[in-house]
N, C-alpha and C positions, 0 to 999 in steps of 0.2 A: 441216420437213426433219429427218431423223434418220438416224443411223448404224445400220444393221442388223448389220453385222459388219465386223471388220478382222482380217487375219491377215498375218503375215510369210511371204513366199513365197520369198525368196532372200537368203542372206547368206554364200555360200560363198567369195567373194573377200574381200580386205581392204577394198575399197570397192565397194559395189554401188549403182548410181544411174542417173539419167537414163532414165526409162521411157517407153514408149508401149504402147497396148493396142488391139486390134481383135478383131472376131469374123470368122472366115473358115471357110466350110464347116462351120458349126455348132460350131466349137471356138474357144476364146479363146486369143489369142497375146499375150504380153508380151515386149517387147524391153527390154534394159537394158545398161548398160556395166559391165564388170568391170575393176578396176585396183588398183594398190597404194594410190593416193591419188586425190583429186578431180581432179588434173591429173598424169598420169604417162605415160611413153612406152610403157607396156605395155597401154594401154586396148584392150579387145576387146568385141565385142557378143555377148551371150548371148540366145538366143531360147527362151522357155518356152512350153509348151502346157498347156492344161487342157481335158479332155473331160468334166468333171463340174461345169461352171458355177463354176469357181474354187475348188472345195474342195481339189483337189490339183493340183500342177504338176510338170512334168518338162522337162528340157532336150531340145531337138530339134536345135539348131544352135549353133555358135560361129564367129564371123567375126573374123578378125584380119589385120592387115597388118604385116609385119616392119618394125620401126623407126618405126612410126607409132602415134599415139594416136587411136583411133576414138572419136568423141564423139556423144552425143545421137541415138541411133537413133530413127527415126520410121517407122511402118508405114503401108502403103497397100495396099488390095485393089483391083485393077483387072482386070476380066475374070475369068479363071480363075487369076490369078497373085497371089502375095503379094510385095510389094516392101519392102525396108528401105533408107531413105535415111539418110545419115550424113555426117560430115566427118572427114577425117584431118588431124591436126596433126603436123608434123615440126619438129624444132629448126631455127630460123632460116630457115624456109620459109613462104610464104603457105599458108593452109589450102586444101584442095581438097574439094569436094563430090563425092559418089559414091553409087551405089546398087547393090544386088543384087536379083535376082528369082528366084522359085522356083515350081514347079508343085505342090510337096508340102510345103513348109516345112522339108524335111530336106536336100535336095540343092539347092545354090545355084549359079547361073551366076557367072562371073567378074565382079568389080566393074567398073562403068563410071563414068568420070569425067564430071561434067557441071557446068554453070554456068561462070562465069569464075574465073580464078585469084584467090584472095583473097576470094571471096564464099562465104559459108556458107549454103547453101540448107537452111533449118532444118526446114521441114515442107511437104509437098505435099498439096493438097486438091483434090477434084473439083468443078468447076463444071458448068454446063449444056453448055458447049461445049469444055471442055478441063480440063487439070490445071494448077493454079496453085501457085506457091510463092514466098515472099519470101526473098531472099538478102541477107545483111548483110555489110558490109565494115568491120571494126574499124579504129579509128585516129582521130586528131584531125579528119581530113577525111572520115571514113567516111559511109556512107549505106546505104540499102536499095533494092534494085531488085526488080521483079516479073518472074518467069519464067513461061512458059506452054508447055504441050505439047498438041497436039490430041488429041481422044479416040481417034482412029484407028478402024479397023474390024476388031476382033478380033485385032489385032497387038500383041505385047508392046511396052511402052515401051522406047525406046532413048535414050541420052544426046543424040543428035542431034535428038531431038524437042523438047528444051527450048531455047527461045530467049528473049532479053530482050524483055519485053512493055512494061514501063515502065522507062526508063533510071534515073530517080531517083524512087523512090516517096516517100521522105522523107529529109531530112538534118537534122532538128530535134534535134540532140544525138546522143548515142551510142544510136541506135536499133538494135535487134538481133532478139531472139526474137519470134515472131509466131504467130498462129492466124487462119485465114480461114474465113468462112462464106459460102455462096452460097444465095440463095433467089430463084427466078424470075430477074429481070434485075438483082437487087441483090447487092452484095458488101459484107462487113464485114471489117476487118482489125484485130485486137487486137495492139498493138505495145508491146514493152517498151523502156524507156529507163533508162540507168544513169548516175550522176554521175561519170563517169570523166575525160573530157577537158573537161567543163564541169559546171555545177551542175544542169542539167536532169535530172530523174529521174521525173517523173510519167508514167504510161502514156498511150498515145494510142489512139484509136479512129478508124479510117479508114472512109469510106463512099464507094461508087461504084456506078455502073450500067453495064451492058454498053455498050461493050466493055471497060470497066474501065481506061480510059486516064487519066481525070481523077478525082482523089480529094480529098475534103474531110476535114480532121482535127480531132478534138475532144480536148482534153486531159482526162484523167481526174483525179479528185481524190486519187489516191494512187499510190504506186509498186507495181508488180507484177513478178513474175518467172515464167518458165516457163509462159506462158499456153496453155491449151487451152479453146476456146470452143465452145458449143453452144446450140441454141435449145430451150426447153421451154415449152410452152403460150404461145407468143408472146413470151416474155421472153428477153433475152440473158443467158446464164449463162456462167460460166467457173470452172475450177479453176486457181488461181494461188498463187504465193508472196506473202505479205504481210509487210511489214517493220516496221510500227508495233508498239511495245511488244515483243512476242515474235515472232521470225521463225517462220512456220508455213505449212503448206499448207492452203488454205481454199477452200470453195465460195462463190462470190459471184454477185450479180446486178448488172448494169451498166445504168444508165439511158442510153439512146441519145441523149437530148436534153440532159442536163446533165453527163454524165460521172461521176455519183456512183456509187461502188462500195460496195455493201451486202454485208457479210459475213453469210452465212446459217448457216454452221457451219464449224468448224475440225476437220480430221482429226487424229488423234493424231500429232504431229509436232513437230520442233524442230531447231535447229542447221542443219546442211547438209541441206536438204529441198526438195521440190517436183518439177517436171518430171513432171507427171501425164499419163496417158493415160485416155481415157474411152470407154465404150460406153453409150449411152442406149437403154433399151428400155422404152417407155411411161413409167411413173413410177418406174422403177428405174434408178439410175445406178451403173455399175460403174467403179471407179477404180483405176488402178495409180499408185503414187508411191513416192518414197524418202524416208527420214528418218533422223536420228541421235538421236532422242529416247530410245532404249533403249541408247545407248552406241556400238554399231557401226553404220556406215552400211549400211542394208539396204533391200530392196524390199518393199512392202506392197500388199495387194489389199483394197479396201473395197467394200462394197455399201451404197448409200444409198437411202433412200426419199424421193422428192420429193413434197411435199404442201403 
């Protein structure tokens, strides 16, 4: 494994963070949050586009909600449309999940609220029979639940399509951010835990088979943050935040039988960092992420060679 290139692609706000990455209609799109600080009521989503394989980037859209902090934008390509999923935080109110859709990545429909009050639908992934996402509810009695929307027949996704599929997917500590993979009839869920309301902090790996109602959980051997998982040559891989020694954004391989997390390489990163997006193309991995290792919290784009 080696890093082919890394470049800073956005630092125009005071705090630039929380990314995701997709390829749509031959172009790369990166979403990020702009704000005054890591948590601030002015959080907005910025969408960047690159038509030259990541060499140069320009802004094509900015999404904001007055009086709300938009967090953790996640991208989904479904049919001929691009979707941005996010959550809005307001003072003394439960978080609400929402999404926008667009046919050209420039003009966006009005936001639609989805999922239950207080549940943060963090990322949506496509399975063989539908779109799935894990929503988490913070708090001492919090949990995560699985949402599902049918694939449909050429119709755009709507908020009403998303229904609770598994009421309580896990409540083993403060479970929150997730990444799902679907292969044939099998599903995997990489799940973050944090030692906030109790001491449990090791990540979890969930396994299930269609219809994804019953899940078995394996504890990983380390703490992870901001997970995004993918499969390469049969191996379960992920880009995550690691916390041991120095906080960093890293490419890891995860053993599905033991839960061992093996670090393959670390990206130039430190401090406030992670929340990667990935696009895998054969043996090349394109990665968006954010970091504070150069002083200001900024967004970076990396090209990795998997070997």
